[in-house]
Residue, then its C-alpha position, 0 to 999 in steps of 0.5 A: x247772535x241767536x234769536x229767531x224761531x228757528x234757533x228756538x226749534x233747533x235749541x229745543x230739539x238739541x236739549x231734547x236729544x241731550x236729555x233723552x240720552x242722559x236721563x234713563x227715566x225720561x228716555x223710558x217715558x219717551x219711548x213709552x210714548x213712541x217719541x225719540x230724537x229720530x221721530x220728534x221733529x218739532x218742539x211741540x212734540x217733545x214730551x213734557x213730564x207730569x209734575x207728579x213724576x218729581x214726586x215719585x221716590x227713587x226716580x232721578x230726573x236729572x242728567x247727571x249721576x247721583x254722586x254729582x247731586x250737591x243739593x235739592x229743592x222741595x216744592x211747597x206740597x200745598x196741593x198734596x202731602x207729597x213734595x216734589x223734588x228737584x235735585x241739582x249739582x251746583 
């Protein structure tokens, strides 16, 4: 059974590598920051996306193809008129 800090770090880096490889927009963002799976060694160095990215039109922030999208969630839009969108496949 997993449970220690070392496991958290390993899983975080594994998820980062997966998202970097599968999400072109996120990969481009990370590369612009000079962060890649080869030089990110701690979870604190994994680039977090600004929330405004989810409000950009035509920016897919998921690790699957557009034809796999089965639904989406829209934020309330209370802070701005543009609502954030999170697509999912299940």
